[in-house]
C-alpha positions as CSV (number, residue, x, y, z in Angstrom):
1,M,-1.9,29.8,-10.9
2,L,-3.2,29.4,-14.6
3,G,-7.0,29.9,-15.5
4,S,-9.1,26.9,-16.0
5,A,-9.0,27.6,-19.8
6,E,-5.4,27.1,-19.9
7,W,-5.2,23.7,-18.6
8,T,-5.2,20.7,-20.7
9,P,-6.3,17.4,-19.3
10,D,-2.5,16.5,-19.6
11,S,-1.1,19.4,-17.5
12,L,-4.0,18.6,-14.8
13,A,-2.8,15.1,-14.3
14,H,0.8,16.4,-14.4
15,A,0.0,18.6,-11.6
16,L,-1.6,16.1,-9.1
17,P,0.9,14.7,-6.5
18,S,0.0,11.1,-6.5
19,A,-0.5,8.4,-9.0
20,D,-3.7,7.5,-7.2
21,M,-4.8,11.2,-7.8
22,R,-3.8,11.0,-11.5
23,Q,-5.4,7.9,-11.7
24,E,-8.7,9.2,-10.2
25,F,-8.6,12.2,-12.7
26,W,-8.3,10.2,-15.9
27,R,-11.2,7.8,-14.7
28,Q,-13.4,10.8,-14.3
29,F,-12.1,12.3,-17.3
30,N,-12.9,9.2,-19.3
31,L,-16.3,8.6,-18.0
32,T,-17.5,12.3,-18.4
33,P,-19.7,13.4,-20.8
34,I,-18.2,15.8,-23.5
35,G,-20.6,18.4,-22.3
36,E,-19.5,18.3,-18.5
37,L,-15.7,18.1,-19.1
38,P,-15.4,21.9,-18.6
39,G,-17.0,21.7,-15.1
40,L,-14.7,18.5,-14.3
41,G,-11.7,20.6,-15.4
42,E,-12.7,23.4,-13.1
43,R,-13.2,21.3,-10.0
44,W,-9.8,19.4,-10.8
45,V,-8.3,23.2,-10.8
46,K,-9.8,23.8,-7.5
47,V,-8.4,20.4,-6.2
48,I,-5.0,21.5,-7.7
49,E,-5.2,25.1,-6.2
50,N,-6.1,23.9,-3.0
51,L,-3.1,21.3,-2.7
52,K,-0.7,24.1,-3.3
53,A,-2.1,26.3,-1.1
54,G,-1.9,23.6,1.5
55,V,1.7,23.0,0.9
56,A,2.4,26.7,1.2
57,R,0.9,26.8,4.8
58,G,2.6,23.9,5.8
59,I,5.8,25.2,5.0
60,E,5.1,28.8,6.8
61,L,4.1,26.4,9.7
62,R,7.3,24.5,9.9
63,A,9.2,27.4,9.4
64,Y,7.4,29.1,12.5
65,Q,7.8,25.9,14.7
66,Q,11.3,25.7,13.9
67,A,11.8,29.2,15.0
68,H,9.6,28.8,18.0
69,G,11.1,25.4,19.7
70,G,8.1,23.5,17.9
71,Q,5.5,25.4,19.1
72,L,2.1,26.2,16.9
73,P,1.5,29.8,16.1
74,P,-1.1,31.1,18.5
75,E,-3.9,30.8,15.7
76,Y,-3.5,27.2,15.8
77,T,-5.4,24.7,18.1
78,D,-3.2,21.3,18.9
79,V,-5.7,18.6,18.0
80,T,-3.0,15.8,18.4
81,D,-4.8,14.1,21.6
82,L,-8.0,14.3,19.9
83,I,-6.9,12.7,17.0
84,M,-5.1,10.0,19.0
85,D,-8.1,9.6,21.0
86,S,-10.4,8.8,18.0
87,Q,-7.7,6.5,16.5
88,A,-7.7,4.3,19.6
89,A,-11.5,4.0,20.0
């Protein structure tokens, strides 16, 4: 991953996966005082890094499930029922 000093506002926006995220980035960028822009950039770099790490974990999880009949790795807990119960309420 590039260090935050190597990013530009345009490269940050292009690294975001959805139009909504890009729109929010530009909204924040346009409303942030000049002196606070480095901090804003660092926060968005962290968002991008976390998203990429999540994608990598998702790919690894899917590969494990394909190799193990759809089962989750032992270190994971299936919370599907909890989610379904909370959405039904």
